[in-house]
PQR file of N, CA, C, O and H, with PARSE charges and radii, in Angstrom:
ATOM      1  N   UNK A   1      17.351  -0.265   9.208 -0.4000 1.5000
ATOM      2  CA  UNK A   1      17.670   0.076  10.945 -0.0000 2.0000
ATOM      3  C   UNK A   1      15.825   0.796  11.371  0.5500 1.7000
ATOM      4  O   UNK A   1      15.430   1.204  12.463 -0.5500 1.4000
ATOM      5  N   UNK A   2      15.257   0.737  10.393 -0.4000 1.5000
ATOM      6  CA  UNK A   2      13.923   1.536  11.292 -0.0000 2.0000
ATOM      7  C   UNK A   2      12.837   0.228  11.093  0.5500 1.7000
ATOM      8  O   UNK A   2      11.703   0.512  11.477 -0.5500 1.4000
ATOM      9  H   UNK A   2      15.578   0.405   9.506  0.4000 1.0000
ATOM     10  N   UNK A   3      12.999  -1.157  10.557 -0.4000 1.5000
ATOM     11  CA  UNK A   3      12.140  -1.489  10.282 -0.0000 2.0000
ATOM     12  C   UNK A   3      11.669  -1.608  11.303  0.5500 1.7000
ATOM     13  O   UNK A   3      12.240  -1.109  12.273 -0.5500 1.4000
ATOM     14  H   UNK A   3      13.921  -1.388  10.245  0.4000 1.0000
ATOM     15  N   UNK A   4       9.932  -2.614  11.526 -0.4000 1.5000
ATOM     16  CA  UNK A   4       9.627  -3.492  12.744 -0.0000 2.0000
ATOM     17  C   UNK A   4       9.537  -2.462  14.227  0.5500 1.7000
ATOM     18  O   UNK A   4       9.071  -2.572  15.362 -0.5500 1.4000
ATOM     19  H   UNK A   4       9.468  -3.019  10.738  0.4000 1.0000
ATOM     20  N   UNK A   5      10.090  -1.702  13.636 -0.4000 1.5000
ATOM     21  CA  UNK A   5       9.618  -0.313  15.167 -0.0000 2.0000
ATOM     22  C   UNK A   5       8.173   0.637  14.947  0.5500 1.7000
ATOM     23  O   UNK A   5       7.917   1.561  15.719 -0.5500 1.4000
ATOM     24  H   UNK A   5      10.468  -1.613  12.714  0.4000 1.0000
ATOM     25  N   UNK A   6       7.275   0.275  13.787 -0.4000 1.5000
ATOM     26  CA  UNK A   6       5.777   0.825  13.751 -0.0000 2.0000
ATOM     27  C   UNK A   6       6.668   2.160  13.011  0.5500 1.7000
ATOM     28  O   UNK A   6       5.786   2.997  13.204 -0.5500 1.4000
ATOM     29  H   UNK A   6       7.482  -0.475  13.159  0.4000 1.0000
ATOM     30  N   UNK A   7       7.344   2.645  12.581 -0.4000 1.5000
ATOM     31  CA  UNK A   7       7.625   3.910  11.923 -0.0000 2.0000
ATOM     32  C   UNK A   7       6.491   4.106  10.625  0.5500 1.7000
ATOM     33  O   UNK A   7       5.669   5.020  10.551 -0.5500 1.4000
ATOM     34  H   UNK A   7       8.061   1.965  12.424  0.4000 1.0000
ATOM     35  N   UNK A   8       6.664   3.099   9.728 -0.4000 1.5000
ATOM     36  CA  UNK A   8       5.400   3.246   8.633 -0.0000 2.0000
ATOM     37  C   UNK A   8       4.475   2.717   8.684  0.5500 1.7000
ATOM     38  O   UNK A   8       3.775   2.942   7.697 -0.5500 1.4000
ATOM     39  H   UNK A   8       7.332   2.357   9.788  0.4000 1.0000
ATOM     40  N   UNK A   9       3.912   1.848   9.611 -0.4000 1.5000
ATOM     41  CA  UNK A   9       2.300   2.099  10.271 -0.0000 2.0000
ATOM     42  C   UNK A   9       2.010   3.895  10.406  0.5500 1.7000
ATOM     43  O   UNK A   9       1.404   4.782   9.804 -0.5500 1.4000
ATOM     44  H   UNK A   9       4.481   1.665  10.413  0.4000 1.0000
ATOM     45  N   UNK A  10       2.720   3.750  11.389 -0.4000 1.5000
ATOM     46  CA  UNK A  10       2.699   5.401  11.970 -0.0000 2.0000
ATOM     47  C   UNK A  10       1.937   6.432  10.633  0.5500 1.7000
ATOM     48  O   UNK A  10       0.813   6.921  10.520 -0.5500 1.4000
ATOM     49  H   UNK A  10       3.211   3.030  11.878  0.4000 1.0000
ATOM     50  N   UNK A  11       3.149   6.453   9.767 -0.4000 1.5000
ATOM     51  CA  UNK A  11       2.640   7.047   8.751 -0.0000 2.0000
ATOM     52  C   UNK A  11       1.753   6.498   7.844  0.5500 1.7000
ATOM     53  O   UNK A  11       0.999   7.435   7.581 -0.5500 1.4000
ATOM     54  H   UNK A  11       4.062   6.055   9.859  0.4000 1.0000
ATOM     55  N   UNK A  12       1.304   5.279   7.043 -0.4000 1.5000
ATOM     56  CA  UNK A  12       0.311   4.842   6.782 -0.0000 2.0000
ATOM     57  C   UNK A  12      -1.304   5.788   7.822  0.5500 1.7000
ATOM     58  O   UNK A  12      -1.994   6.748   7.480 -0.5500 1.4000
ATOM     59  H   UNK A  12       1.916   4.518   7.257  0.4000 1.0000
ATOM     60  N   UNK A  13      -1.340   4.927   9.092 -0.4000 1.5000
ATOM     61  CA  UNK A  13      -2.553   5.392   9.833 -0.0000 2.0000
ATOM     62  C   UNK A  13      -2.476   7.219   9.179  0.5500 1.7000
ATOM     63  O   UNK A  13      -3.306   7.821   8.498 -0.5500 1.4000
ATOM     64  H   UNK A  13      -0.780   4.147   9.370  0.4000 1.0000
ATOM     65  N   UNK A  14      -1.460   7.573   9.598 -0.4000 1.5000
ATOM     66  CA  UNK A  14      -1.180   8.710   9.582 -0.0000 2.0000
ATOM     67  C   UNK A  14      -1.911   9.506   8.134  0.5500 1.7000
ATOM     68  O   UNK A  14      -2.716  10.399   8.397 -0.5500 1.4000
ATOM     69  H   UNK A  14      -0.786   7.084  10.151  0.4000 1.0000
ATOM     70  N   UNK A  15      -1.716   9.280   7.023 -0.4000 1.5000
ATOM     71  CA  UNK A  15      -2.000   8.946   5.690 -0.0000 2.0000
ATOM     72  C   UNK A  15      -3.597   9.093   5.592  0.5500 1.7000
ATOM     73  O   UNK A  15      -4.312  10.068   5.361 -0.5500 1.4000
ATOM     74  H   UNK A  15      -1.061   8.554   6.809  0.4000 1.0000
ATOM     75  N   UNK A  16      -3.940   7.424   5.921 -0.4000 1.5000
ATOM     76  CA  UNK A  16      -5.298   7.017   5.914 -0.0000 2.0000
ATOM     77  C   UNK A  16      -5.947   8.622   6.792  0.5500 1.7000
ATOM     78  O   UNK A  16      -6.866   9.343   6.405 -0.5500 1.4000
ATOM     79  H   UNK A  16      -3.358   6.632   6.109  0.4000 1.0000
ATOM     80  N   UNK A  17      -5.312   8.741   7.706 -0.4000 1.5000
ATOM     81  CA  UNK A  17      -6.339   9.302   8.910 -0.0000 2.0000
ATOM     82  C   UNK A  17      -6.509  10.815   7.851  0.5500 1.7000
ATOM     83  O   UNK A  17      -7.456  11.528   8.183 -0.5500 1.4000
ATOM     84  H   UNK A  17      -4.565   8.156   8.021  0.4000 1.0000
ATOM     85  N   UNK A  18      -6.036  11.097   7.169 -0.4000 1.5000
ATOM     86  CA  UNK A  18      -6.036  12.212   5.797 -0.0000 2.0000
ATOM     87  C   UNK A  18      -7.453  12.364   5.623  0.5500 1.7000
ATOM     88  O   UNK A  18      -8.522  12.921   5.875 -0.5500 1.4000
ATOM     89  H   UNK A  18      -5.266  10.518   6.898  0.4000 1.0000
ATOM     90  N   UNK A  19      -6.499  11.177   4.803 -0.4000 1.5000
ATOM     91  CA  UNK A  19      -7.794  10.868   3.293 -0.0000 2.0000
ATOM     92  C   UNK A  19      -8.868  10.676   3.839  0.5500 1.7000
ATOM     93  O   UNK A  19      -9.787  11.151   3.172 -0.5500 1.4000
ATOM     94  H   UNK A  19      -5.631  10.724   4.598  0.4000 1.0000
ATOM     95  N   UNK A  20      -9.331   9.976   5.169 -0.4000 1.5000
ATOM     96  CA  UNK A  20     -10.771  10.154   5.664 -0.0000 2.0000
ATOM     97  C   UNK A  20     -11.532  11.104   5.610  0.5500 1.7000
ATOM     98  O   UNK A  20     -12.683  11.199   5.183 -0.5500 1.4000
ATOM     99  H   UNK A  20      -8.585   9.590   5.711  0.4000 1.0000
ATOM    100  N   UNK A  21     -10.816  11.856   6.084 -0.4000 1.5000
ATOM    101  CA  UNK A  21     -11.676  13.595   6.119 -0.0000 2.0000
ATOM    102  C   UNK A  21     -12.504  14.138   4.914  0.5500 1.7000
ATOM    103  O   UNK A  21     -13.541  14.799   4.967 -0.5500 1.4000
ATOM    104  H   UNK A  21      -9.881  11.779   6.430  0.4000 1.0000
ATOM    105  N   UNK A  22     -11.820  13.715   3.821 -0.4000 1.5000
ATOM    106  CA  UNK A  22     -12.879  13.573   2.442 -0.0000 2.0000
ATOM    107  C   UNK A  22     -14.140  12.386   2.698  0.5500 1.7000
ATOM    108  O   UNK A  22     -13.843  11.226   2.980 -0.5500 1.4000
ATOM    109  H   UNK A  22     -10.978  13.178   3.778  0.4000 1.0000
ATOM    110  N   UNK A  23     -14.905  12.629   2.625 -0.4000 1.5000
ATOM    111  CA  UNK A  23     -15.893  11.831   2.556 -0.0000 2.0000
ATOM    112  C   UNK A  23     -16.316  11.333   1.411  0.5500 1.7000
ATOM    113  O   UNK A  23     -17.137  10.424   1.534 -0.5500 1.4000
ATOM    114  H   UNK A  23     -15.147  13.571   2.396  0.4000 1.0000
ATOM    115  N   UNK A  24     -16.037  11.618   0.389 -0.4000 1.5000
ATOM    116  CA  UNK A  24     -16.091  11.413  -1.219 -0.0000 2.0000
ATOM    117  C   UNK A  24     -15.042  10.154  -1.732  0.5500 1.7000
ATOM    118  O   UNK A  24     -15.260   9.520  -2.765 -0.5500 1.4000
ATOM    119  H   UNK A  24     -15.370  12.356   0.289  0.4000 1.0000
ATOM    120  N   UNK A  25     -13.501   9.824  -0.555 -0.4000 1.5000
ATOM    121  CA  UNK A  25     -12.973   9.080  -1.204 -0.0000 2.0000
ATOM    122  C   UNK A  25     -13.436   7.794  -0.700  0.5500 1.7000
ATOM    123  O   UNK A  25     -14.088   7.558   0.318 -0.5500 1.4000
ATOM    124  H   UNK A  25     -13.325  10.339   0.284  0.4000 1.0000
ATOM    125  N   UNK A  26     -12.992   7.020  -1.574 -0.4000 1.5000
ATOM    126  CA  UNK A  26     -13.752   5.891  -0.805 -0.0000 2.0000
ATOM    127  C   UNK A  26     -12.896   4.334  -0.788  0.5500 1.7000
ATOM    128  O   UNK A  26     -13.105   3.299  -0.155 -0.5500 1.4000
ATOM    129  H   UNK A  26     -12.463   7.212  -2.400  0.4000 1.0000
ATOM    130  N   UNK A  27     -11.923   4.695  -1.729 -0.4000 1.5000
ATOM    131  CA  UNK A  27     -10.774   3.858  -1.634 -0.0000 2.0000
ATOM    132  C   UNK A  27      -9.462   4.722  -2.211  0.5500 1.7000
ATOM    133  O   UNK A  27      -9.245   5.701  -2.926 -0.5500 1.4000
ATOM    134  H   UNK A  27     -11.753   5.535  -2.243  0.4000 1.0000
ATOM    135  N   UNK A  28      -8.492   3.401  -1.184 -0.4000 1.5000
ATOM    136  CA  UNK A  28      -7.184   3.812  -1.370 -0.0000 2.0000
ATOM    137  C   UNK A  28      -6.219   3.117  -2.995  0.5500 1.7000
ATOM    138  O   UNK A  28      -6.381   1.902  -2.883 -0.5500 1.4000
ATOM    139  H   UNK A  28      -8.668   2.606  -0.603  0.4000 1.0000
ATOM    140  N   UNK A  29      -5.672   3.275  -3.849 -0.4000 1.5000
ATOM    141  CA  UNK A  29      -4.897   2.162  -4.754 -0.0000 2.0000
ATOM    142  C   UNK A  29      -3.660   2.980  -4.183  0.5500 1.7000
ATOM    143  O   UNK A  29      -3.526   4.114  -3.723 -0.5500 1.4000
ATOM    144  H   UNK A  29      -5.541   4.262  -3.940  0.4000 1.0000
ATOM    145  N   UNK A  30      -2.527   1.529  -4.497 -0.4000 1.5000
ATOM    146  CA  UNK A  30      -1.356   1.852  -4.381 -0.0000 2.0000
ATOM    147  C   UNK A  30      -0.893   0.314  -5.275  0.5500 1.7000
ATOM    148  O   UNK A  30      -1.632  -0.558  -5.734 -0.5500 1.4000
ATOM    149  H   UNK A  30      -2.636   0.608  -4.871  0.4000 1.0000
ATOM    150  N   UNK A  31       1.027   0.449  -5.290 -0.4000 1.5000
ATOM    151  CA  UNK A  31       1.220  -0.730  -5.711 -0.0000 2.0000
ATOM    152  C   UNK A  31       2.571  -0.979  -4.726  0.5500 1.7000
ATOM    153  O   UNK A  31       3.091  -0.193  -3.933 -0.5500 1.4000
ATOM    154  H   UNK A  31       1.627   1.156  -4.917  0.4000 1.0000
ATOM    155  N   UNK A  32       2.896  -2.178  -5.023 -0.4000 1.5000
ATOM    156  CA  UNK A  32       4.220  -2.360  -4.258 -0.0000 2.0000
ATOM    157  C   UNK A  32       4.791  -3.283  -5.416  0.5500 1.7000
ATOM    158  O   UNK A  32       4.083  -3.846  -6.251 -0.5500 1.4000
ATOM    159  H   UNK A  32       2.474  -2.817  -5.667  0.4000 1.0000
ATOM    160  N   UNK A  33       6.054  -3.350  -5.350 -0.4000 1.5000
ATOM    161  CA  UNK A  33       7.499  -4.500  -6.204 -0.0000 2.0000
ATOM    162  C   UNK A  33       7.337  -5.798  -6.211  0.5500 1.7000
ATOM    163  O   UNK A  33       7.800  -6.137  -5.121 -0.5500 1.4000
ATOM    164  H   UNK A  33       6.628  -2.893  -4.671  0.4000 1.0000
ATOM    165  N   UNK A  34       6.994  -6.686  -6.719 -0.4000 1.5000
ATOM    166  CA  UNK A  34       7.016  -8.328  -6.567 -0.0000 2.0000
ATOM    167  C   UNK A  34       7.909  -8.682  -5.577  0.5500 1.7000
ATOM    168  O   UNK A  34       7.721  -9.451  -4.634 -0.5500 1.4000
ATOM    169  H   UNK A  34       6.618  -6.411  -7.604  0.4000 1.0000
ATOM    170  N   UNK A  35       9.370  -7.757  -6.011 -0.4000 1.5000
ATOM    171  CA  UNK A  35      10.638  -8.504  -5.687 -0.0000 2.0000
ATOM    172  C   UNK A  35      10.913  -7.666  -4.350  0.5500 1.7000
ATOM    173  O   UNK A  35      12.107  -7.668  -4.051 -0.5500 1.4000
ATOM    174  H   UNK A  35       9.523  -7.132  -6.776  0.4000 1.0000
ATOM    175  N   UNK A  36       9.910  -6.797  -3.291 -0.4000 1.5000
ATOM    176  CA  UNK A  36      10.200  -7.130  -2.436 -0.0000 2.0000
ATOM    177  C   UNK A  36       8.673  -7.477  -1.455  0.5500 1.7000
ATOM    178  O   UNK A  36       7.639  -6.809  -1.469 -0.5500 1.4000
ATOM    179  H   UNK A  36       8.940  -6.795  -3.534  0.4000 1.0000
ATOM    180  N   UNK A  37       8.901  -8.472  -0.816 -0.4000 1.5000
ATOM    181  CA  UNK A  37       7.511  -9.517  -0.211 -0.0000 2.0000
ATOM    182  C   UNK A  37       7.805  -8.950   0.930  0.5500 1.7000
ATOM    183  O   UNK A  37       6.741  -8.965   1.548 -0.5500 1.4000
ATOM    184  H   UNK A  37       9.741  -9.015  -0.805  0.4000 1.0000
ATOM    185  N   UNK A  38       8.905  -8.273   1.831 -0.4000 1.5000
ATOM    186  CA  UNK A  38       8.500  -7.678   3.281 -0.0000 2.0000
ATOM    187  C   UNK A  38       7.816  -6.687   2.858  0.5500 1.7000
ATOM    188  O   UNK A  38       6.867  -6.599   3.637 -0.5500 1.4000
ATOM    189  H   UNK A  38       9.770  -8.261   1.329  0.4000 1.0000
ATOM    190  N   UNK A  39       7.731  -5.809   2.003 -0.4000 1.5000
ATOM    191  CA  UNK A  39       6.630  -4.799   1.191 -0.0000 2.0000
ATOM    192  C   UNK A  39       5.698  -5.411   1.119  0.5500 1.7000
ATOM    193  O   UNK A  39       5.085  -4.926   2.069 -0.5500 1.4000
ATOM    194  H   UNK A  39       8.502  -5.881   1.370  0.4000 1.0000
ATOM    195  N   UNK A  40       4.947  -6.274   0.648 -0.4000 1.5000
ATOM    196  CA  UNK A  40       4.196  -6.523  -0.100 -0.0000 2.0000
ATOM    197  C   UNK A  40       3.294  -7.065   1.490  0.5500 1.7000
ATOM    198  O   UNK A  40       2.071  -7.012   1.618 -0.5500 1.4000
ATOM    199  H   UNK A  40       5.445  -6.668  -0.125  0.4000 1.0000
ATOM    200  N   UNK A  41       4.327  -7.592   2.619 -0.4000 1.5000
ATOM    201  CA  UNK A  41       3.076  -8.506   3.531 -0.0000 2.0000
ATOM    202  C   UNK A  41       3.104  -7.274   4.457  0.5500 1.7000
ATOM    203  O   UNK A  41       2.045  -7.057   5.048 -0.5500 1.4000
ATOM    204  H   UNK A  41       5.321  -7.635   2.515  0.4000 1.0000
ATOM    205  N   UNK A  42       3.992  -6.539   4.658 -0.4000 1.5000
ATOM    206  CA  UNK A  42       2.938  -4.712   5.626 -0.0000 2.0000
ATOM    207  C   UNK A  42       1.885  -4.459   4.792  0.5500 1.7000
ATOM    208  O   UNK A  42       0.772  -4.483   5.319 -0.5500 1.4000
ATOM    209  H   UNK A  42       4.852  -6.715   4.178  0.4000 1.0000
ATOM    210  N   UNK A  43       1.963  -4.197   3.497 -0.4000 1.5000
ATOM    211  CA  UNK A  43       1.227  -4.209   2.900 -0.0000 2.0000
ATOM    212  C   UNK A  43      -0.643  -4.506   3.424  0.5500 1.7000
ATOM    213  O   UNK A  43      -1.742  -4.035   3.716 -0.5500 1.4000
ATOM    214  H   UNK A  43       2.867  -4.177   3.070  0.4000 1.0000
ATOM    215  N   UNK A  44       0.361  -5.870   3.180 -0.4000 1.5000
ATOM    216  CA  UNK A  44      -1.560  -6.561   3.320 -0.0000 2.0000
ATOM    217  C   UNK A  44      -2.156  -6.550   4.693  0.5500 1.7000
ATOM    218  O   UNK A  44      -3.317  -6.757   5.046 -0.5500 1.4000
ATOM    219  H   UNK A  44       1.254  -6.252   2.943  0.4000 1.0000
ATOM    220  N   UNK A  45      -0.733  -6.164   5.608 -0.4000 1.5000
ATOM    221  CA  UNK A  45      -0.917  -6.148   7.103 -0.0000 2.0000
ATOM    222  C   UNK A  45      -2.074  -5.153   7.689  0.5500 1.7000
ATOM    223  O   UNK A  45      -2.844  -5.300   8.638 -0.5500 1.4000
ATOM    224  H   UNK A  45       0.210  -5.996   5.321  0.4000 1.0000
ATOM    225  N   UNK A  46      -1.862  -3.858   6.561 -0.4000 1.5000
ATOM    226  CA  UNK A  46      -2.173  -2.830   6.834 -0.0000 2.0000
ATOM    227  C   UNK A  46      -3.345  -2.558   6.083  0.5500 1.7000
ATOM    228  O   UNK A  46      -3.730  -1.433   5.763 -0.5500 1.4000
ATOM    229  H   UNK A  46      -1.237  -3.738   5.791  0.4000 1.0000
ATOM    230  N   UNK A  47      -4.040  -3.921   5.743 -0.4000 1.5000
ATOM    231  CA  UNK A  47      -5.249  -3.662   4.394 -0.0000 2.0000
ATOM    232  C   UNK A  47      -5.480  -4.026   3.983  0.5500 1.7000
ATOM    233  O   UNK A  47      -6.413  -4.828   3.935 -0.5500 1.4000
ATOM    234  H   UNK A  47      -3.727  -4.835   6.002  0.4000 1.0000
ATOM    235  N   UNK A  48      -4.297  -3.462   2.955 -0.4000 1.5000
ATOM    236  CA  UNK A  48      -4.638  -2.914   1.301 -0.0000 2.0000
ATOM    237  C   UNK A  48      -4.676  -5.503   0.712  0.5500 1.7000
ATOM    238  O   UNK A  48      -4.444  -6.600   1.220 -0.5500 1.4000
ATOM    239  H   UNK A  48      -3.539  -2.811   2.993  0.4000 1.0000
ATOM    240  N   UNK A  49      -5.026  -5.015  -0.271 -0.4000 1.5000
ATOM    241  CA  UNK A  49      -5.620  -6.576  -0.741 -0.0000 2.0000
ATOM    242  C   UNK A  49      -4.859  -6.683  -2.516  0.5500 1.7000
ATOM    243  O   UNK A  49      -4.989  -5.592  -3.070 -0.5500 1.4000
ATOM    244  H   UNK A  49      -5.214  -4.124  -0.684  0.4000 1.0000
ATOM    245  N   UNK A  50      -4.436  -7.307  -3.053 -0.4000 1.5000
ATOM    246  CA  UNK A  50      -3.805  -7.453  -4.651 -0.0000 2.0000
ATOM    247  C   UNK A  50      -4.504  -7.374  -4.997  0.5500 1.7000
ATOM    248  O   UNK A  50      -5.409  -7.970  -4.413 -0.5500 1.4000
ATOM    249  H   UNK A  50      -4.331  -8.194  -2.603  0.4000 1.0000
ATOM    250  N   UNK A  51      -4.963  -6.469  -6.487 -0.4000 1.5000
ATOM    251  CA  UNK A  51      -5.760  -6.445  -7.516 -0.0000 2.0000
ATOM    252  C   UNK A  51      -5.881  -6.855  -8.627  0.5500 1.7000
ATOM    253  O   UNK A  51      -6.857  -7.045  -9.353 -0.5500 1.4000
ATOM    254  H   UNK A  51      -4.227  -5.985  -6.962  0.4000 1.0000
ATOM    255  N   UNK A  52      -4.051  -7.085  -8.816 -0.4000 1.5000
ATOM    256  CA  UNK A  52      -4.195  -7.311  -9.872 -0.0000 2.0000
ATOM    257  C   UNK A  52      -2.955  -8.256  -9.728  0.5500 1.7000
ATOM    258  O   UNK A  52      -2.416  -8.641  -8.690 -0.5500 1.4000
ATOM    259  H   UNK A  52      -3.259  -6.930  -8.226  0.4000 1.0000
ATOM    260  N   UNK A  53      -2.386  -8.751 -12.053 -0.4000 1.5000
ATOM    261  CA  UNK A  53      -1.756  -9.577 -12.064 -0.0000 2.0000
ATOM    262  C   UNK A  53      -0.776  -9.083 -11.491  0.5500 1.7000
ATOM    263  O   UNK A  53      -1.085  -8.073 -10.859 -0.5500 1.4000
ATOM    264  H   UNK A  53      -2.823  -8.439 -12.897  0.4000 1.0000
ATOM    265  N   UNK A  54       0.817  -9.492 -11.406 -0.4000 1.5000
ATOM    266  CA  UNK A  54       1.920  -8.454 -11.683 -0.0000 2.0000
ATOM    267  C   UNK A  54       1.841  -7.799 -12.834  0.5500 1.7000
ATOM    268  O   UNK A  54       1.440  -8.643 -13.635 -0.5500 1.4000
ATOM    269  H   UNK A  54       1.068 -10.313 -11.920  0.4000 1.0000
ATOM    270  N   UNK A  55       2.017  -6.589 -13.499 -0.4000 1.5000
ATOM    271  CA  UNK A  55       2.323  -6.031 -14.805 -0.0000 2.0000
ATOM    272  C   UNK A  55       3.497  -5.018 -14.575  0.5500 1.7000
ATOM    273  O   UNK A  55       4.104  -4.786 -13.530 -0.5500 1.4000
ATOM    274  H   UNK A  55       2.343  -5.903 -12.848  0.4000 1.0000
ATOM    275  N   UNK A  56       3.633  -4.567 -15.615 -0.4000 1.5000
ATOM    276  CA  UNK A  56       5.218  -3.318 -16.022 -0.0000 2.0000
ATOM    277  C   UNK A  56       4.916  -2.727 -15.676  0.5500 1.7000
ATOM    278  O   UNK A  56       3.685  -2.749 -15.705 -0.5500 1.4000
ATOM    279  H   UNK A  56       3.140  -4.756 -16.464  0.4000 1.0000
ATOM    280  N   UNK A  57       5.519  -1.559 -14.977 -0.4000 1.5000
ATOM    281  CA  UNK A  57       5.296  -0.200 -14.131 -0.0000 2.0000
ATOM    282  C   UNK A  57       5.968   0.560 -15.133  0.5500 1.7000
ATOM    283  O   UNK A  57       6.768   0.049 -15.916 -0.5500 1.4000
ATOM    284  H   UNK A  57       6.519  -1.541 -14.953  0.4000 1.0000
ATOM    285  N   UNK A  58       5.613   1.973 -15.127 -0.4000 1.5000
ATOM    286  CA  UNK A  58       6.175   2.280 -16.276 -0.0000 2.0000
ATOM    287  C   UNK A  58       7.472   3.111 -15.842  0.5500 1.7000
ATOM    288  O   UNK A  58       8.066   3.925 -16.549 -0.5500 1.4000
ATOM    289  H   UNK A  58       4.963   2.389 -14.491  0.4000 1.0000
ATOM    290  N   UNK A  59       7.840   2.670 -14.306 -0.4000 1.5000
ATOM    291  CA  UNK A  59       9.776   3.322 -14.196 -0.0000 2.0000
ATOM    292  C   UNK A  59      10.266   1.733 -14.447  0.5500 1.7000
ATOM    293  O   UNK A  59      11.341   1.312 -14.019 -0.5500 1.4000
ATOM    294  H   UNK A  59       7.357   2.008 -13.732  0.4000 1.0000
ATOM    295  N   UNK A  60       9.522   1.099 -15.040 -0.4000 1.5000
ATOM    296  CA  UNK A  60      10.122  -0.436 -16.029 -0.0000 2.0000
ATOM    297  C   UNK A  60      10.451  -1.826 -14.483  0.5500 1.7000
ATOM    298  O   UNK A  60      10.899  -2.971 -14.419 -0.5500 1.4000
ATOM    299  H   UNK A  60       8.649   1.440 -15.388  0.4000 1.0000
ATOM    300  N   UNK A  61       9.837  -0.687 -13.399 -0.4000 1.5000
ATOM    301  CA  UNK A  61       9.469  -2.717 -12.428 -0.0000 2.0000
ATOM    302  C   UNK A  61       8.573  -3.141 -12.245  0.5500 1.7000
ATOM    303  O   UNK A  61       7.560  -2.468 -12.434 -0.5500 1.4000
ATOM    304  H   UNK A  61       9.473   0.243 -13.451  0.4000 1.0000
ATOM    305  N   UNK A  62       8.488  -4.366 -11.822 -0.4000 1.5000
ATOM    306  CA  UNK A  62       7.373  -5.719 -12.174 -0.0000 2.0000
ATOM    307  C   UNK A  62       6.633  -4.917 -10.757  0.5500 1.7000
ATOM    308  O   UNK A  62       7.361  -4.143 -10.135 -0.5500 1.4000
ATOM    309  H   UNK A  62       9.311  -4.913 -11.669  0.4000 1.0000
ATOM    310  N   UNK A  63       5.214  -5.118 -10.285 -0.4000 1.5000
ATOM    311  CA  UNK A  63       4.808  -5.036  -9.708 -0.0000 2.0000
ATOM    312  C   UNK A  63       2.953  -5.470  -9.726  0.5500 1.7000
ATOM    313  O   UNK A  63       2.409  -5.750 -10.794 -0.5500 1.4000
ATOM    314  H   UNK A  63       4.623  -5.746 -10.790  0.4000 1.0000
ATOM    315  N   UNK A  64       2.117  -5.460  -8.297 -0.4000 1.5000
ATOM    316  CA  UNK A  64       1.464  -5.325  -8.046 -0.0000 2.0000
ATOM    317  C   UNK A  64       0.266  -4.072  -7.785  0.5500 1.7000
ATOM    318  O   UNK A  64       0.637  -2.946  -7.455 -0.5500 1.4000
ATOM    319  H   UNK A  64       2.559  -5.232  -7.429  0.4000 1.0000
ATOM    320  N   UNK A  65      -0.486  -4.241  -7.880 -0.4000 1.5000
ATOM    321  CA  UNK A  65      -1.662  -3.029  -8.259 -0.0000 2.0000
ATOM    322  C   UNK A  65      -2.669  -3.902  -6.423  0.5500 1.7000
ATOM    323  O   UNK A  65      -3.221  -4.990  -6.259 -0.5500 1.4000
ATOM    324  H   UNK A  65      -0.788  -5.156  -8.148  0.4000 1.0000
ATOM    325  N   UNK A  66      -2.370  -2.364  -5.196 -0.4000 1.5000
ATOM    326  CA  UNK A  66      -3.508  -2.639  -4.478 -0.0000 2.0000
ATOM    327  C   UNK A  66      -4.459  -2.235  -3.707  0.5500 1.7000
ATOM    328  O   UNK A  66      -4.421  -1.073  -4.113 -0.5500 1.4000
ATOM    329  H   UNK A  66      -1.921  -1.480  -5.330  0.4000 1.0000
ATOM    330  N   UNK A  67      -5.290  -2.219  -2.928 -0.4000 1.5000
ATOM    331  CA  UNK A  67      -6.552  -1.888  -2.651 -0.0000 2.0000
ATOM    332  C   UNK A  67      -6.899  -1.732  -1.858  0.5500 1.7000
ATOM    333  O   UNK A  67      -6.762  -2.710  -1.123 -0.5500 1.4000
ATOM    334  H   UNK A  67      -5.321  -3.162  -2.598  0.4000 1.0000
ATOM    335  N   UNK A  68      -7.562  -0.638  -1.254 -0.4000 1.5000
ATOM    336  CA  UNK A  68      -8.030  -0.397   0.462 -0.0000 2.0000
ATOM    337  C   UNK A  68      -9.078   0.231   0.371  0.5500 1.7000
ATOM    338  O   UNK A  68      -9.037   1.460   0.309 -0.5500 1.4000
ATOM    339  H   UNK A  68      -7.673   0.156  -1.852  0.4000 1.0000
ATOM    340  N   UNK A  69     -10.049  -0.325   0.347 -0.4000 1.5000
ATOM    341  CA  UNK A  69     -11.517  -0.202   1.119 -0.0000 2.0000
ATOM    342  C   UNK A  69     -11.384   0.829   1.789  0.5500 1.7000
ATOM    343  O   UNK A  69     -10.587   0.505   2.670 -0.5500 1.4000
ATOM    344  H   UNK A  69     -10.082  -1.323   0.397  0.4000 1.0000
ATOM    345  N   UNK A  70     -11.733   2.153   1.973 -0.4000 1.5000
ATOM    346  CA  UNK A  70     -12.152   3.405   2.899 -0.0000 2.0000
ATOM    347  C   UNK A  70     -14.030   3.511   3.590  0.5500 1.7000
ATOM    348  O   UNK A  70     -14.375   4.456   4.299 -0.5500 1.4000
ATOM    349  H   UNK A  70     -12.381   2.417   1.258  0.4000 1.0000
TER
END
């Protein structure tokens, strides 16, 4: 019920603001499951780009790696 209300965006923006306080951090790495296209679109809208082919994660889900330079 909280989708498309800006909650996720606010959380990511707050997280990134905290990360940016460390001048030594130049990028953020994340991952998203390929069977969740809404999440994939969300992360891309937030400026993350896909940097890997689909791969099997340790939890046995298939996902892609994401990267955002900060």
